[in-house]
N, C-alpha and C positions, 0 to 999 in steps of 0.2 A: 333515430326512428325506430330501430328494433328494441331499444331500451324502453321506449314508450309502449311497444307491443307487450313486453313483459309486465309493464304497469297495468295495462288493461286486462291482461290474462288473470289478474287477481279477482276479477268479477265473477268468474265461473267457479262453481263449487269443486269441480274435479281438478282444476289447474291451480287454484289459489294455494293449496298446501305445497305443491311442487315449487312454485315461485318462492314461497316463504322458505322452503328448505334450501334452495339455491342461495338465498341471502344469508341464512343462518350458517350454512356450511362455509361460505366464503368468509364470514366474520370469524368463525371459529378456527380457521386454518391460518390466520395471519401470523401467529407466533410460530407455528410449524414451518411456514414459509421462510421465516428468518433463520431457523435452525437448518433448514434444507439448503439455503443459499450459502451459509457459512460452511456447511459440510462439503458442498460442491467446490467452493473456492479453496478449501483446505486440501482436498484431494487433487485438484488441478495444480496447486502449488507443489505438492509432493511429486507428481509426475513431471512437472516442468523442471524441478531441481534434478530429478533422476536423468532426464534427457540432456541436461547441460553437461553431464559428465562424459558424453560421447565425444570422441575425437573427430569422427567422420560425420559430417552433416547428412550424408545419404542414409545413415542408419537410424536417424531420428524420425519419429512419426509426429512429434510435437515440435513445431518450429518456433512458436512464440506464445505468449501468455493467453491470447485469445483462443488459439488451438487447444491449449490445455483446459480452459474452461469449457469449451465445446466438447472435448473428449470426456471430461468428468460428467457433464450434463447428459451426454448420450449414454454413458455408463450407468447413470441413475435410471435411465429409461430402459435399459436392458440390452443395449448394443455392445457386443463384446468384440471390439476391434483390437486384437492382440498382436500387433506387429512389433513385438519386442525383439531386441537384439543387443549386441554389445557384451561387455565383460560382466556387467551386473544384471544379467537377464533374470537370475533367480530373485533378486531384490524387487525387480519390476513385477514379477509374478506374485510375490508376497503382498506388495502394495495393491495389486489388482484384486487379489482375493479378499483382502481386508476391505477395500473400497466397495467391492460388489456386495459384501456382507452388510456393511453399514448402509449403503444407499438403497440397495434392492430389498433386502430382507427386513432390516430394522425400520428404516424411515418410511418405506412404502406401506408396511403393515401398520405403522403408527398413524399414517394419514387415513387408512381404511378404518381404523378404530375411532379416530376423531369424527369421521363422517358418519359412522354407525351410531355414535353417541348423539350427535346432533339430530340424526333421523329419529332415534328413539325418543328424545325429548319432544320433538315435534309431534310424533304419534300420540304421546300422552295428552297433549293439549290441542289436538287437531280441531275440535269444534271451536275452542276459544280462538285459535289462530285464524280460522276462517272468518269468524265474527270480527276479529281485529282488522283483518285485511279489508273486509267490506266497509267497516266503519271508518277506516282511514281513507278509503276512496271517497266516502261521503264528505268527510272533513276536508279533504283536498279540493273538492269541487263545490264546496258550500258557497263560494263567492258568486256562483252562477245564479243563485236564488236571492231575490230581494226579500230579506226578512222583514223589512218595514211594511211591505204590502201584505205579507202573510199574517203578521201578528198585529 
């Protein structure tokens, strides 16, 4: 139902470019999303392997692979839960710093650049994009008009 609302928002001159931008940005970040998921799983695997070296299960903050993926994803969002412990605590901090640099600084700035590029492309052709959206709406609903009667 709400997807249909976005569909009809394309009729309005102020909203059509925004709807188009959402579609274009979503299409342009698909390859970024693949890189992001691979990075999250790689970092989750690193922390999971480090946690397997603990002799005492009470010291671990990652108990299974799902916890590792959740921890890596939250690290990408900026949550810094650093309950590190054990003999190789310094190695955990090194992985944490490298992971936060890759996920937070590099990848999030990359997605901002991709979104900015998609927005700039849409701003260049805003009038054409508006006409395209309105014409596609007409084409989508052309079955409602009996052309045989009109012509």
